[in-house]
N, CA, C and O atoms as a GROMACS GRO file, in nm:
protein
  500
    1MET      N    1   0.150   0.807   0.031
    1MET     CA    2   0.144   0.814   0.166
    1MET      C    3   0.214   0.748   0.213
    1MET      O    4   0.308   0.806   0.266
    2ALA      N    5   0.214   0.613   0.220
    2ALA     CA    6   0.346   0.554   0.302
    2ALA      C    7   0.474   0.588   0.241
    2ALA      O    8   0.572   0.521   0.276
    3ARG      N    9   0.488   0.674   0.161
    3ARG     CA   10   0.647   0.702   0.127
    3ARG      C   11   0.643   0.821   0.202
    3ARG      O   12   0.704   0.834   0.308
    4GLN      N   13   0.588   0.890   0.163
    4GLN     CA   14   0.581   1.058   0.281
    4GLN      C   15   0.630   1.012   0.373
    4GLN      O   16   0.746   1.032   0.407
    5ALA      N   17   0.515   0.914   0.452
    5ALA     CA   18   0.535   0.891   0.602
    5ALA      C   19   0.673   0.847   0.644
    5ALA      O   20   0.718   0.873   0.756
    6SER      N   21   0.758   0.761   0.526
    6SER     CA   22   0.854   0.672   0.581
    6SER      C   23   0.998   0.808   0.566
    6SER      O   24   1.110   0.797   0.616
    7ARG      N   25   0.961   0.892   0.509
    7ARG     CA   26   1.037   0.979   0.467
    7ARG      C   27   1.036   1.124   0.558
    7ARG      O   28   1.128   1.204   0.548
    8SER      N   29   0.951   1.140   0.623
    8SER     CA   30   0.954   1.205   0.736
    8SER      C   31   1.002   1.154   0.858
    8SER      O   32   1.030   1.234   0.947
    9GLY      N   33   1.012   1.049   0.873
    9GLY     CA   34   1.087   0.962   1.009
    9GLY      C   35   0.987   0.918   1.036
    9GLY      O   36   1.034   0.840   1.120
   10ASP      N   37   0.824   0.885   1.041
   10ASP     CA   38   0.732   0.849   1.102
   10ASP      C   39   0.711   0.690   1.064
   10ASP      O   40   0.744   0.641   0.956
   11GLY      N   41   0.640   0.611   1.189
   11GLY     CA   42   0.672   0.464   1.192
   11GLY      C   43   0.528   0.463   1.163
   11GLY      O   44   0.463   0.557   1.117
   12PRO      N   45   0.468   0.303   1.209
   12PRO     CA   46   0.430   0.220   1.158
   12PRO      C   47   0.271   0.311   1.199
   12PRO      O   48   0.195   0.327   1.104
   13ALA      N   49   0.225   0.367   1.337
   13ALA     CA   50   0.109   0.412   1.402
   13ALA      C   51   0.092   0.536   1.267
   13ALA      O   52  -0.017   0.564   1.219
   14ALA      N   53   0.204   0.590   1.229
   14ALA     CA   54   0.157   0.731   1.142
   14ALA      C   55   0.111   0.678   1.020
   14ALA      O   56   0.004   0.722   0.978
   15TRP      N   57   0.190   0.565   0.934
   15TRP     CA   58   0.083   0.480   0.866
   15TRP      C   59  -0.013   0.452   0.859
   15TRP      O   60  -0.075   0.472   0.755
   16ARG      N   61  -0.067   0.394   0.964
   16ARG     CA   62  -0.185   0.357   1.041
   16ARG      C   63  -0.308   0.467   1.015
   16ARG      O   64  -0.410   0.446   0.948
   17SER      N   65  -0.265   0.616   1.099
   17SER     CA   66  -0.353   0.704   1.060
   17SER      C   67  -0.370   0.729   0.943
   17SER      O   68  -0.479   0.725   0.886
   18ARG      N   69  -0.238   0.764   0.884
   18ARG     CA   70  -0.314   0.829   0.721
   18ARG      C   71  -0.341   0.722   0.639
   18ARG      O   72  -0.358   0.753   0.520
   19VAL      N   73  -0.350   0.598   0.670
   19VAL     CA   74  -0.454   0.532   0.576
   19VAL      C   75  -0.581   0.553   0.590
   19VAL      O   76  -0.659   0.568   0.496
   20ALA      N   77  -0.622   0.556   0.750
   20ALA     CA   78  -0.728   0.558   0.823
   20ALA      C   79  -0.774   0.721   0.754
   20ALA      O   80  -0.894   0.747   0.753
   21ARG      N   81  -0.688   0.812   0.707
   21ARG     CA   82  -0.766   0.946   0.697
   21ARG      C   83  -0.747   0.937   0.520
   21ARG      O   84  -0.746   1.048   0.467
   22ALA      N   85  -0.739   0.875   0.470
   22ALA     CA   86  -0.689   0.827   0.275
   22ALA      C   87  -0.859   0.759   0.271
   22ALA      O   88  -0.942   0.808   0.195
   23ARG      N   89  -0.889   0.655   0.353
   23ARG     CA   90  -0.988   0.558   0.358
   23ARG      C   91  -1.130   0.666   0.384
   23ARG      O   92  -1.222   0.678   0.303
   24THR      N   93  -1.123   0.721   0.485
   24THR     CA   94  -1.210   0.832   0.482
   24THR      C   95  -1.248   0.978   0.406
   24THR      O   96  -1.355   1.038   0.397
   25THR      N   97  -1.125   1.006   0.360
   25THR     CA   98  -1.159   1.050   0.230
   25THR      C   99  -1.195   1.004   0.093
   25THR      O  100  -1.237   1.076   0.002
   26ALA      N  101  -1.182   0.925   0.092
   26ALA     CA  102  -1.231   0.797  -0.055
   26ALA      C  103  -1.343   0.762  -0.039
   26ALA      O  104  -1.382   0.687  -0.128
   27VAL      N  105  -1.452   0.799   0.080
   27VAL     CA  106  -1.549   0.725   0.139
   27VAL      C  107  -1.642   0.747  -0.011
   27VAL      O  108  -1.683   0.646  -0.068
   28GLY      N  109  -1.663   0.851  -0.055
   28GLY     CA  110  -1.773   0.943  -0.202
   28GLY      C  111  -1.730   0.850  -0.252
   28GLY      O  112  -1.801   0.752  -0.271
   29ARG      N  113  -1.574   0.854  -0.298
   29ARG     CA  114  -1.632   0.798  -0.451
   29ARG      C  115  -1.590   0.627  -0.475
   29ARG      O  116  -1.557   0.565  -0.576
   30MET      N  117  -1.608   0.595  -0.356
   30MET     CA  118  -1.535   0.418  -0.341
   30MET      C  119  -1.664   0.354  -0.425
   30MET      O  120  -1.630   0.262  -0.499
   31PRO      N  121  -1.835   0.390  -0.427
   31PRO     CA  122  -1.940   0.330  -0.460
   31PRO      C  123  -1.879   0.298  -0.644
   31PRO      O  124  -1.865   0.188  -0.698
   32LEU      N  125  -1.852   0.435  -0.703
   32LEU     CA  126  -1.778   0.454  -0.826
   32LEU      C  127  -1.718   0.413  -0.882
   32LEU      O  128  -1.726   0.395  -1.004
   33VAL      N  129  -1.592   0.370  -0.767
   33VAL     CA  130  -1.451   0.260  -0.828
   33VAL      C  131  -1.487   0.135  -0.823
   33VAL      O  132  -1.464   0.048  -0.906
   34ARG      N  133  -1.542   0.127  -0.728
   34ARG     CA  134  -1.632  -0.057  -0.754
   34ARG      C  135  -1.676  -0.093  -0.852
   34ARG      O  136  -1.653  -0.203  -0.903
   35ARG      N  137  -1.760   0.010  -0.906
   35ARG     CA  138  -1.843  -0.055  -0.998
   35ARG      C  139  -1.772  -0.044  -1.135
   35ARG      O  140  -1.798  -0.110  -1.236
   36LEU      N  141  -1.662   0.068  -1.116
   36LEU     CA  142  -1.544   0.038  -1.249
   36LEU      C  143  -1.472  -0.046  -1.259
   36LEU      O  144  -1.417  -0.070  -1.367
   37SER      N  145  -1.451  -0.110  -1.162
   37SER     CA  146  -1.388  -0.201  -1.118
   37SER      C  147  -1.453  -0.386  -1.191
   37SER      O  148  -1.398  -0.484  -1.241
   38VAL      N  149  -1.550  -0.359  -1.168
   38VAL     CA  150  -1.629  -0.469  -1.208
   38VAL      C  151  -1.644  -0.506  -1.349
   38VAL      O  152  -1.649  -0.617  -1.400
   39ARG      N  153  -1.653  -0.331  -1.429
   39ARG     CA  154  -1.637  -0.355  -1.569
   39ARG      C  155  -1.484  -0.332  -1.574
   39ARG      O  156  -1.512  -0.356  -1.691
   40ASP      N  157  -1.371  -0.314  -1.567
   40ASP     CA  158  -1.245  -0.271  -1.625
   40ASP      C  159  -1.123  -0.387  -1.555
   40ASP      O  160  -1.008  -0.413  -1.588
   41GLU      N  161  -1.215  -0.438  -1.442
   41GLU     CA  162  -1.086  -0.549  -1.403
   41GLU      C  163  -1.129  -0.702  -1.414
   41GLU      O  164  -1.078  -0.802  -1.362
   42ALA      N  165  -1.230  -0.690  -1.490
   42ALA     CA  166  -1.271  -0.833  -1.556
   42ALA      C  167  -1.209  -0.926  -1.644
   42ALA      O  168  -1.207  -0.903  -1.764
   43SER      N  169  -1.156  -1.029  -1.595
   43SER     CA  170  -1.084  -1.124  -1.689
   43SER      C  171  -1.106  -1.247  -1.676
   43SER      O  172  -1.122  -1.283  -1.559
   44LEU      N  173  -1.112  -1.342  -1.770
   44LEU     CA  174  -1.095  -1.488  -1.756
   44LEU      C  175  -0.966  -1.522  -1.694
   44LEU      O  176  -0.946  -1.620  -1.622
   45PHE      N  177  -0.866  -1.418  -1.735
   45PHE     CA  178  -0.663  -1.430  -1.668
   45PHE      C  179  -0.625  -1.433  -1.602
   45PHE      O  180  -0.529  -1.506  -1.578
   46ALA      N  181  -0.715  -1.298  -1.474
   46ALA     CA  182  -0.733  -1.273  -1.368
   46ALA      C  183  -0.683  -1.309  -1.247
   46ALA      O  184  -0.771  -1.390  -1.218
   47PRO      N  185  -0.610  -1.312  -1.155
   47PRO     CA  186  -0.612  -1.444  -1.048
   47PRO      C  187  -0.698  -1.428  -0.958
   47PRO      O  188  -0.725  -1.521  -0.882
   48HIS      N  189  -0.762  -1.302  -0.946
   48HIS     CA  190  -0.898  -1.285  -0.802
   48HIS      C  191  -0.976  -1.202  -0.884
   48HIS      O  192  -0.931  -1.126  -0.969
   49PRO      N  193  -1.128  -1.222  -0.848
   49PRO     CA  194  -1.229  -1.153  -0.888
   49PRO      C  195  -1.201  -0.961  -0.902
   49PRO      O  196  -1.096  -0.922  -0.853
   50PRO      N  197  -1.263  -0.890  -0.946
   50PRO     CA  198  -1.239  -0.761  -0.922
   50PRO      C  199  -1.316  -0.701  -0.779
   50PRO      O  200  -1.415  -0.738  -0.715
   51ALA      N  201  -1.214  -0.586  -0.765
   51ALA     CA  202  -1.256  -0.540  -0.617
   51ALA      C  203  -1.397  -0.509  -0.593
   51ALA      O  204  -1.456  -0.532  -0.487
   52GLY      N  205  -1.451  -0.452  -0.704
   52GLY     CA  206  -1.578  -0.479  -0.706
   52GLY      C  207  -1.686  -0.599  -0.662
   52GLY      O  208  -1.780  -0.587  -0.583
   53LEU      N  209  -1.652  -0.696  -0.722
   53LEU     CA  210  -1.742  -0.743  -0.700
   53LEU      C  211  -1.718  -0.888  -0.510
   53LEU      O  212  -1.800  -0.948  -0.440
   54LEU      N  213  -1.533  -0.872  -0.511
   54LEU     CA  214  -1.520  -0.892  -0.376
   54LEU      C  215  -1.545  -0.771  -0.266
   54LEU      O  216  -1.465  -0.767  -0.172
   55HIS      N  217  -1.636  -0.687  -0.270
   55HIS     CA  218  -1.647  -0.602  -0.210
   55HIS      C  219  -1.785  -0.634  -0.195
   55HIS      O  220  -1.842  -0.599  -0.091
   56ARG      N  221  -1.860  -0.709  -0.305
   56ARG     CA  222  -2.023  -0.714  -0.325
   56ARG      C  223  -2.026  -0.848  -0.226
   56ARG      O  224  -2.131  -0.871  -0.165
   57MET      N  225  -1.906  -0.939  -0.209
   57MET     CA  226  -1.937  -1.070  -0.163
   57MET      C  227  -1.941  -1.042   0.024
   57MET      O  228  -2.022  -1.066   0.114
   58LEU      N  229  -1.815  -0.985   0.015
   58LEU     CA  230  -1.797  -0.925   0.168
   58LEU      C  231  -1.904  -0.889   0.229
   58LEU      O  232  -1.920  -0.927   0.345
   59THR      N  233  -2.007  -0.804   0.164
   59THR     CA  234  -2.060  -0.696   0.229
   59THR      C  235  -2.214  -0.816   0.216
   59THR      O  236  -2.298  -0.797   0.303
   60ALA      N  237  -2.237  -0.903   0.138
   60ALA     CA  238  -2.327  -0.981   0.167
   60ALA      C  239  -2.315  -1.069   0.231
   60ALA      O  240  -2.398  -1.160   0.217
   61ARG      N  241  -2.200  -1.086   0.341
   61ARG     CA  242  -2.241  -1.198   0.455
   61ARG      C  243  -2.240  -1.154   0.581
   61ARG      O  244  -2.185  -1.049   0.613
   62THR      N  245  -2.293  -1.220   0.652
   62THR     CA  246  -2.356  -1.168   0.782
   62THR      C  247  -2.227  -1.140   0.881
   62THR      O  248  -2.135  -1.217   0.906
   63PRO      N  249  -2.246  -1.019   0.924
   63PRO     CA  250  -2.090  -0.975   1.009
   63PRO      C  251  -2.084  -1.085   1.141
   63PRO      O  252  -2.178  -1.135   1.203
   64GLN      N  253  -1.958  -1.099   1.156
   64GLN     CA  254  -1.877  -1.169   1.246
   64GLN      C  255  -1.796  -1.100   1.358
   64GLN      O  256  -1.718  -1.008   1.333
   65GLU      N  257  -1.813  -1.141   1.468
   65GLU     CA  258  -1.743  -1.002   1.582
   65GLU      C  259  -1.602  -1.128   1.593
   65GLU      O  260  -1.624  -1.249   1.597
   66PRO      N  261  -1.469  -1.068   1.596
   66PRO     CA  262  -1.336  -1.104   1.590
   66PRO      C  263  -1.321  -1.175   1.715
   66PRO      O  264  -1.374  -1.143   1.821
   67LYS      N  265  -1.243  -1.274   1.695
   67LYS     CA  266  -1.216  -1.384   1.841
   67LYS      C  267  -1.044  -1.324   1.911
   67LYS      O  268  -0.984  -1.376   2.005
   68VAL      N  269  -1.016  -1.248   1.860
   68VAL     CA  270  -0.913  -1.151   1.899
   68VAL      C  271  -0.893  -1.039   1.878
   68VAL      O  272  -0.841  -1.017   1.768
   69LYS      N  273  -0.926  -0.908   1.971
   69LYS     CA  274  -0.930  -0.791   1.924
   69LYS      C  275  -0.831  -0.727   1.938
   69LYS      O  276  -0.777  -0.764   2.043
   70LEU      N  277  -0.763  -0.630   1.877
   70LEU     CA  278  -0.618  -0.601   1.898
   70LEU      C  279  -0.646  -0.429   1.919
   70LEU      O  280  -0.686  -0.346   1.838
   71ASP      N  281  -0.608  -0.416   2.057
   71ASP     CA  282  -0.648  -0.216   2.096
   71ASP      C  283  -0.480  -0.182   2.087
   71ASP      O  284  -0.391  -0.262   2.056
   72GLY      N  285  -0.471  -0.078   2.113
   72GLY     CA  286  -0.361  -0.019   2.151
   72GLY      C  287  -0.251  -0.104   2.235
   72GLY      O  288  -0.138  -0.119   2.189
   73SER      N  289  -0.277  -0.143   2.320
   73SER     CA  290  -0.173  -0.148   2.406
   73SER      C  291  -0.094  -0.331   2.389
   73SER      O  292   0.011  -0.384   2.424
   74ARG      N  293  -0.266  -0.388   2.290
   74ARG     CA  294  -0.214  -0.549   2.261
   74ARG      C  295  -0.126  -0.520   2.110
   74ARG      O  296  -0.042  -0.603   2.074
   75MET      N  297  -0.153  -0.407   2.032
   75MET     CA  298  -0.063  -0.372   1.929
   75MET      C  299   0.083  -0.345   1.992
   75MET      O  300   0.151  -0.414   1.916
   76GLU      N  301   0.161  -0.295   2.072
   76GLU     CA  302   0.253  -0.236   2.089
   76GLU      C  303   0.353  -0.390   2.132
   76GLU      O  304   0.476  -0.385   2.123
   77ARG      N  305   0.296  -0.494   2.167
   77ARG     CA  306   0.385  -0.559   2.164
   77ARG      C  307   0.471  -0.645   1.996
   77ARG      O  308   0.593  -0.645   1.976
   78PRO      N  309   0.385  -0.696   1.919
   78PRO     CA  310   0.405  -0.662   1.829
   78PRO      C  311   0.498  -0.572   1.711
   78PRO      O  312   0.592  -0.581   1.632
   79ASP      N  313   0.406  -0.492   1.758
   79ASP     CA  314   0.496  -0.381   1.698
   79ASP      C  315   0.660  -0.353   1.758
   79ASP      O  316   0.752  -0.291   1.704
   80ALA      N  317   0.658  -0.402   1.851
   80ALA     CA  318   0.842  -0.381   1.893
   80ALA      C  319   0.889  -0.508   1.856
   80ALA      O  320   1.006  -0.513   1.817
   81GLU      N  321   0.818  -0.624   1.858
   81GLU     CA  322   0.926  -0.745   1.766
   81GLU      C  323   0.937  -0.740   1.635
   81GLU      O  324   1.018  -0.802   1.567
   82LEU      N  325   0.830  -0.641   1.586
   82LEU     CA  326   0.852  -0.583   1.430
   82LEU      C  327   0.937  -0.489   1.402
   82LEU      O  328   0.989  -0.502   1.291
   83THR      N  329   0.977  -0.379   1.477
   83THR     CA  330   1.066  -0.284   1.428
   83THR      C  331   1.200  -0.274   1.396
   83THR      O  332   1.248  -0.162   1.388
   84ARG      N  333   1.274  -0.380   1.377
   84ARG     CA  334   1.393  -0.357   1.282
   84ARG      C  335   1.306  -0.431   1.148
   84ARG      O  336   1.357  -0.416   1.038
   85HIS      N  337   1.200  -0.496   1.156
   85HIS     CA  338   1.168  -0.497   0.995
   85HIS      C  339   1.089  -0.356   0.929
   85HIS      O  340   1.104  -0.317   0.813
   86PHE      N  341   0.995  -0.283   1.042
   86PHE     CA  342   0.971  -0.168   0.979
   86PHE      C  343   1.069  -0.063   0.950
   86PHE      O  344   1.031   0.036   0.888
   87ASP      N  345   1.187  -0.075   0.987
   87ASP     CA  346   1.241   0.000   0.987
   87ASP      C  347   1.289  -0.033   0.806
   87ASP      O  348   1.254   0.041   0.714
   88ARG      N  349   1.380  -0.165   0.787
   88ARG     CA  350   1.411  -0.194   0.697
   88ARG      C  351   1.264  -0.144   0.535
   88ARG      O  352   1.276  -0.100   0.420
   89THR      N  353   1.184  -0.174   0.596
   89THR     CA  354   1.066  -0.106   0.479
   89THR      C  355   1.024   0.000   0.483
   89THR      O  356   0.929   0.029   0.411
   90ALA      N  357   1.082   0.095   0.569
   90ALA     CA  358   1.064   0.227   0.599
   90ALA      C  359   1.149   0.291   0.482
   90ALA      O  360   1.118   0.384   0.407
   91ARG      N  361   1.251   0.224   0.487
   91ARG     CA  362   1.398   0.283   0.372
   91ARG      C  363   1.349   0.216   0.283
   91ARG      O  364   1.350   0.280   0.178
   92THR      N  365   1.284   0.064   0.268
   92THR     CA  366   1.251   0.068   0.079
   92THR      C  367   1.119   0.143   0.024
   92THR      O  368   1.069   0.170  -0.085
   93VAL      N  369   1.089   0.162   0.169
   93VAL     CA  370   0.970   0.246   0.056
   93VAL      C  371   0.934   0.392   0.063
   93VAL      O  372   0.835   0.450   0.017
   94ALA      N  373   1.042   0.441   0.135
   94ALA     CA  374   1.102   0.582   0.093
   94ALA      C  375   1.146   0.639  -0.002
   94ALA      O  376   1.119   0.753  -0.040
   95TRP      N  377   1.231   0.548  -0.056
   95TRP     CA  378   1.346   0.540  -0.187
   95TRP      C  379   1.250   0.480  -0.274
   95TRP      O  380   1.274   0.537  -0.380
   96SER      N  381   1.144   0.389  -0.299
   96SER     CA  382   1.105   0.344  -0.402
   96SER      C  383   1.073   0.391  -0.571
   96SER      O  384   1.086   0.345  -0.685
   97GLY      N  385   1.026   0.503  -0.507
   97GLY     CA  386   0.981   0.589  -0.639
   97GLY      C  387   1.099   0.643  -0.670
   97GLY      O  388   1.092   0.761  -0.704
   98ARG      N  389   1.199   0.598  -0.669
   98ARG     CA  390   1.358   0.701  -0.744
   98ARG      C  391   1.448   0.569  -0.738
   98ARG      O  392   1.566   0.569  -0.702
   99ALA      N  393   1.375   0.457  -0.781
   99ALA     CA  394   1.534   0.364  -0.828
   99ALA      C  395   1.566   0.416  -0.922
   99ALA      O  396   1.515   0.495  -1.002
  100VAL      N  397   1.697   0.347  -0.907
  100VAL     CA  398   1.754   0.382  -1.018
  100VAL      C  399   1.762   0.228  -1.116
  100VAL      O  400   1.792   0.114  -1.082
  101VAL      N  401   1.722   0.285  -1.243
  101VAL     CA  402   1.694   0.195  -1.359
  101VAL      C  403   1.724   0.227  -1.458
  101VAL      O  404   1.699   0.336  -1.511
  102ARG      N  405   1.800   0.116  -1.512
  102ARG     CA  406   1.878   0.186  -1.665
  102ARG      C  407   1.828   0.070  -1.770
  102ARG      O  408   1.831  -0.050  -1.747
  103GLY      N  409   1.782   0.131  -1.885
  103GLY     CA  410   1.735   0.043  -1.975
  103GLY      C  411   1.545  -0.025  -1.970
  103GLY      O  412   1.474  -0.109  -2.024
  104VAL      N  413   1.541   0.059  -1.888
  104VAL     CA  414   1.370  -0.048  -1.827
  104VAL      C  415   1.288   0.077  -1.956
  104VAL      O  416   1.334   0.180  -2.005
  105HIS      N  417   1.164   0.013  -1.972
  105HIS     CA  418   1.068   0.076  -2.128
  105HIS      C  419   0.988   0.100  -1.944
  105HIS      O  420   0.994   0.038  -1.838
  106GLY      N  421   0.923   0.216  -1.992
  106GLY     CA  422   0.831   0.248  -1.929
  106GLY      C  423   0.711   0.250  -1.971
  106GLY      O  424   0.698   0.216  -2.088
  107ARG      N  425   0.575   0.292  -1.887
  107ARG     CA  426   0.448   0.266  -1.944
  107ARG      C  427   0.414   0.302  -2.111
  107ARG      O  428   0.342   0.235  -2.185
  108ASP      N  429   0.484   0.418  -2.143
  108ASP     CA  430   0.446   0.488  -2.272
  108ASP      C  431   0.554   0.324  -2.396
  108ASP      O  432   0.542   0.280  -2.510
  109GLY      N  433   0.603   0.310  -2.331
  109GLY     CA  434   0.651   0.266  -2.455
  109GLY      C  435   0.830   0.276  -2.482
  109GLY      O  436   0.907   0.218  -2.559
  110ARG      N  437   0.845   0.370  -2.389
  110ARG     CA  438   0.964   0.466  -2.440
  110ARG      C  439   1.078   0.422  -2.360
  110ARG      O  440   1.061   0.377  -2.247
  111ARG      N  441   1.218   0.437  -2.427
  111ARG     CA  442   1.352   0.339  -2.301
  111ARG      C  443   1.326   0.445  -2.236
  111ARG      O  444   1.283   0.550  -2.283
  112THR      N  445   1.357   0.414  -2.094
  112THR     CA  446   1.374   0.568  -1.977
  112THR      C  447   1.507   0.546  -1.929
  112THR      O  448   1.522   0.445  -1.859
  113ARG      N  449   1.617   0.628  -1.954
  113ARG     CA  450   1.734   0.621  -1.861
  113ARG      C  451   1.709   0.690  -1.798
  113ARG      O  452   1.656   0.788  -1.851
  114TRP      N  453   1.725   0.693  -1.657
  114TRP     CA  454   1.753   0.755  -1.511
  114TRP      C  455   1.922   0.752  -1.477
  114TRP      O  456   1.991   0.651  -1.461
  115PRO      N  457   1.969   0.910  -1.470
  115PRO     CA  458   2.085   0.940  -1.354
  115PRO      C  459   2.083   0.786  -1.284
  115PRO      O  460   1.991   0.704  -1.273
  116THR      N  461   2.205   0.782  -1.246
  116THR     CA  462   2.264   0.688  -1.153
  116THR      C  463   2.321   0.740  -1.020
  116THR      O  464   2.355   0.669  -0.925
  117ASP      N  465   2.327   0.882  -1.025
  117ASP     CA  466   2.418   0.924  -0.916
  117ASP      C  467   2.276   1.036  -0.890
  117ASP      O  468   2.259   1.123  -0.975
  118GLN      N  469   2.186   1.029  -0.779
  118GLN     CA  470   2.106   1.098  -0.775
  118GLN      C  471   2.137   1.133  -0.609
  118GLN      O  472   2.048   1.182  -0.539
  119GLY      N  473   2.248   1.108  -0.564
  119GLY     CA  474   2.283   1.096  -0.391
  119GLY      C  475   2.188   1.014  -0.331
  119GLY      O  476   2.168   1.056  -0.217
  120LEU      N  477   2.123   0.920  -0.356
  120LEU     CA  478   1.987   0.862  -0.280
  120LEU      C  479   2.103   0.791  -0.157
  120LEU      O  480   2.218   0.834  -0.149
  121PRO      N  481   2.053   0.684  -0.070
  121PRO     CA  482   2.157   0.634   0.044
  121PRO      C  483   2.091   0.496  -0.081
  121PRO      O  484   2.001   0.501  -0.165
  122ALA      N  485   2.180   0.392  -0.044
  122ALA     CA  486   2.197   0.267  -0.101
  122ALA      C  487   2.073   0.174  -0.018
  122ALA      O  488   2.066   0.171   0.104
  123LEU      N  489   1.972   0.095  -0.115
  123LEU     CA  490   1.880   0.034  -0.032
  123LEU      C  491   1.918  -0.090   0.040
  123LEU      O  492   2.021  -0.126  -0.017
  124PRO      N  493   1.890  -0.176   0.135
  124PRO     CA  494   1.904  -0.291   0.230
  124PRO      C  495   1.895  -0.381   0.104
  124PRO      O  496   1.810  -0.357   0.018
  125PRO      N  497   1.983  -0.485   0.091
  125PRO     CA  498   1.945  -0.600  -0.010
  125PRO      C  499   1.858  -0.700   0.099
  125PRO      O  500   1.809  -0.806   0.060
   0.00000   0.00000   0.00000
């Protein structure tokens, strides 16, 4: 989602709208995903509780009003300050799915070899 927006040249505003649209689309299946996460992500070695338990804890709390509310005009200043970083992140995210890697084992355990010349621009250091 963010990769598609980055490749099309869209900035953070488009990222936010696409995330909002994805969250709206996923509303119906999220209860099932949370239930499954409680069972599948539970581990003594996990650094955090499963997402389903985190959701239960947060929804059980009494809601509080935010101390600072960010509307469109208040978001413009931080966005302007972070434009350079947004651009660098957009380039990294846009090409993250096409990383050039040699000798790395994939999920199936087989050795993967990708061609080194795919005509992709170099990522920033």
